[in-house]
ZABAGU-701670 format. One record per residue (C-alpha): x, y, z; residue in three letters. Coordinates in pm, whole numbers, plus 50000, padded with zeros to 5 digits. Layout:
REM residues N
XYZALA/...
REM end
This chain:
REM residues 300
503365200850565MET/500215222550535ILE/498455240250823ASP/494695237250865ASP/493925272950759GLU/495905269650437ARG/494275235950370LEU/490765250450402ARG/491685278450163ALA/493085253349915GLY/489965231849933LEU/487805262149858ALA/490005274149570ASP/490585240649398ALA/487385221149470TRP/484855247049578GLY/484575230549919VAL/483815259650153THR/483415262250529ASP/485125228850567ALA/485935212550898THR/489315195250881VAL/490715169851124GLU/494335158951095ALA/494735121451063HIS/498305115550941HIS/498055077950988GLY/500415069650702GLY/504215069050706MET/504675085250365ASN/501995112050347SER/499815136250543ALA/496045131950553THR/493035150450690TRP/489365141450729PHE/487295168550561VAL/483605175650628THR/481435201950459ALA/477745204550373GLY/477005170150511GLY/479655153050292GLU/482995137350387ARG/486295133250205TRP/489945126650279VAL/492545152650181ALA/495965137750112LYS/499285154850053ALA/502735141349971VAL/506195156749944VAL/506805173149604PRO/509325146349503GLY/506555120049522SER/504205137949281ARG/504605113448991ARG/503985082249199SER/501115099949378PHE/499405107349047LEU/499925071448937GLY/498345057149250GLY/495355080349219LEU/494895069348859THR/494845032748963VAL/492365040549242ALA/490075055948981GLY/490115023948776HIS/489395002549082VAL/486485024849185GLN/485095024048831ALA/485064985948854ALA/482794987549158GLY/485294984549443VAL/485385015449668PRO/488975027849652ALA/489085064149765GLY/489315076949408ALA/490275113549361PRO/487695141049315VAL/488665162749015PRO/489425199249087THR/487285226348931ARG/489855226948650GLN/489505189348598GLY/492865180448751ARG/493545151048980VAL/495925170349207VAL/496145206549316ALA/499465222849399ASP/499225240049734LEU/502345261149784ASP/504245234949584GLY/502775205449777VAL/500675180549574PRO/497215177549733LEU/494315154749638ALA/490755152749765LEU/489665116449789LEU/486195101449799ARG/485185088750141TRP/485025050750163VAL/482245040750400VAL/482995013050648GLY/485225000850926GLU/488814990050874GLU/489524953050908LEU/491954938051159SER/492614905450977GLY/492354885851303ARG/489334864651217THR/488914839150941ARG/485874858050817THR/487914889650771GLU/490764870550611GLN/488384855650356ARG/487124890550281LEU/490664903650236ILE/491494875249999GLY/488334878749790SER/488574916749772THR/492224915649668LEU/491364889749402GLY/488504911349277ARG/490794941549255VAL/493444922349062HIS/490784909648823GLU/489464945048772ALA/492964957548688LEU/493874928248463ARG/493664947848136ASP/494314982848274VAL/497415001148157ARG/498685032948321VAL/501125055148134ALA/504545057648300ASP/503725030548554ALA/506795018648743ASP/507994983048698ARG/508684959348986PHE/510994959449178HIS/512804987849352TRP/515194970049592VAL/518854978649519ASP/521204953949684GLY/524084978849655ALA/522265007349830ALA/524305024450101ALA/521565022350365HIS/521744984150361LEU/525044987550550ALA/523115000850851LEU/523394967051028ARG/525744938150936PRO/522864914150867TRP/520744936450641VAL/522594935150308ARG/523204897150309PRO/519604889950411ALA/518134913250152VAL/520474899949884GLY/519494863949957ALA/515794872449938ALA/516254890449606VAL/518164860249472ALA/515304837349576ALA/512864860149394TYR/515024860049081ASP/515154822049095ALA/511374821549045LEU/511954834748689ASP/509644864748746PRO/508634866248380GLY/506754833548427THR/504544848348699LEU/501224866148649THR/501794903848635TRP/499474933548673GLY/499004966348856LEU/499684962549228LEU/498434978849545HIS/501874971049704THR/500724973150067ASP/497324956650125PRO/497404956950506ALA/494134948050683PRO/493504984350777GLU/493454993750407ALA/490304972750364PHE/487034989650462ARG/483864969550521LEU/480464986250503ASP/478464963150729GLY/474934971850608PRO/475764966450239SER/478494940350280GLY/480694960350040THR/484434959550104CYS/486744986149964GLY/490514989249939LEU/492135023249996ILE/495645038350015ASP/496715036449651TRP/500105053449656SER/501755043449328VAL/501155028348984ALA/503454998548954ILE/503264967048747SER/504574935548909GLY/503824899449004PRO/500384897249163LEU/501904873249414LEU/503624903049576TYR/500274917249688ASP/499144883049805LEU/502404878049997ALA/501914912050162SER/498404903150272ALA/499624869750406VAL/502474886650592MET/500124910850766TYR/497834883750905VAL/500684863651054GLY/502164842050781GLY/501064811950572PRO/500074790250865GLN/497424816050961ARG/496364826650614ALA/494964795250453ASP/491464809150419CYS/492784842250283LEU/494734824050014VAL/491794801249929GLU/489454831049892SER/491974848149668TYR/492394816949455LEU/488624814849408ALA/488864846049191CYS/491084826248951ARG/493364855248870THR/496404834548969VAL/496584796548959THR/497094774349261ARG/500254760349100ALA/501744795449080GLU/500864802849443VAL/502324769749563ASP/505514775649366ARG/506034812549429GLY/504434823649754LEU/507234812649996PRO/509944830949801ALA/507714861249748MET/506924862850118LEU/510644862650190ARG/511104890449935PHE/508294910150104ARG/510204908950432TRP/513304920750245ALA/511294950550122VAL/510444958450484GLN/514104956050585ALA/515094978550296ASP/512355003750381TYR/513115007250750PHE/516885006650702ALA/516505035950463ARG/514295054950707ARG/516785049550989LEU/519745059350775ALA/518095091750662THR/516365100350990GLY/512935098250829ASP/510245102151096LEU/507295108450864THR/504145094651025GLY/505825084251354ILE/506935100251680ALA/510445085651708SER/512935061651555ASP/511635034551789ALA/508945026251531ASP/511555024051255ASN/513705001551474GLU/510724979051543LYS/509984975651172GLY/513584965951104LEU/513654941451396ALA/510464924751271ASP/512104919550932ALA/515234905151093ARG/513254878751278ARG/512024865650942ARG/515174870250736LEU/518324866250943ASP/519204830651054PRO/521884844551289ALA/519224862251492SER/517834828951612GLY/514344843651581GLN/513144832651240GLN/509434830451195GLY/506744828950930PRO/
REM end
């Protein structure tokens, strides 16, 4: 997307960061990232395809609100012109504050409690925040052509969307979402005990249960996430009654989102962030095990 030499020049022009050392990271599937070091300071440079500019700006705006509330979020550093994003040969580029700490794995109960409490704290911080032009949940189109990729995909996704609709989404607690709070997005600074949440890619308003369902999915399902859910509930952003009523259907919907996402990537040949379609196939197969009764491999 951007070579290292051009990136260093862009950092100097837009942010005044000179003589920078850049190290490609590219750990995400929808963006390109680099670790940047200069003058004893560290940042993350992040670029997205031009068509994602609006959502990119929205996510950076939300990250700024989270950081202002005291949760490290990788908020953007303004350019010398006071902008959030610089255009580097037409590619939107942001320089993000470094979030100190180690990424979580979500394997231990201690880490799961931390994920739950941090997510609850973030939702509480965003409760009254409004972002102009924020998207509105959800984005799954049951008629999309890519859902015909495999015979099981469209029926499974459609059934999950129907189960979500049956919740009467307007009765759920809504707010700005992270949309993908995987364990590795949480960063724990051991000496201070501070936990941050990074990778804010979009501004979207939706049921807070979607973020909770995502976190539960990543640690292995409800039977392994009791302490995560309890820690989240302790923040009192969402009631226990709402979680009991809505979490199973929202978890099913979250798996439908994964099926939709990887079916689209396979249909369009999207290899951003991966080496081959094997990773896309794995993501789709994981979703099938949770969504498709005919597969004989249903799980949490």
